[in-house]
C-alpha positions, -999 to 999 in steps of 0.1 A, spaced: -130 9 193 -128 22 158 -97 41 157 -118 64 148 -150 85 156 -160 105 129 -158 108 95 -126 134 93 -103 108 116 -118 86 88 -102 101 70 -69 110 84 -65 75 94 -71 63 62 -42 90 49 -20 83 75 -27 40 63 -15 51 29 13 70 43 29 45 62 18 18 29 36 39 8 68 45 34 68 -1 30 67 -5 -11 94 27 -15 122 4 11 114 -23 -7 118 -8 -41 147 9 -30 159 -25 -15 157 -41 -53 158 -15 -73 124 -14 -96 98 4 -87 67 -14 -79 47 -15 -107 77 -31 -126 79 -50 -102 44 -68 -103 50 -70 -140 76 -85 -143 92 -104 -109 89 -139 -93 95 -147 -66 125 -167 -67 136 -126 -81 136 -121 -52 163 -125 -24 142 -130 4 117 -155 -24 84 -163 -16 78 -144 18 87 -104 5 73 -111 -32 43 -119 -11 46 -86 14 52 -69 -17 25 -76 -34 5 -78 -2 12 -38 5 10 -24 -33 -28 -40 -36 -34 -29 4 -26 8 -9 -51 3 -40 -72 -5 -19 -68 22 5 -67 43 -22 -103 37 -37 -122 38 -3 -106 76 7 -116 85 -28 -148 72 -21 -148 87 8 -141 119 -7 -165 125 -31 -192 113 -11 -180 136 17 -175 164 -11 
């Protein structure tokens, strides 16, 4: 079963997913004292305490956020 029943609940689902992803990114930013943008531009896996795994997780969350925001923007453009 899908976590949404109509466009409004899907929009709520996307917003909640965006908020959750932003919290995860904020945790990485706080832990390492660097913005996600700077991380993506300048950091390598060797620069992080957790190495490859944390690098992949952080970069993955950043990509996920971009995709969720794009999907929400597209949905709102179509609906409005």
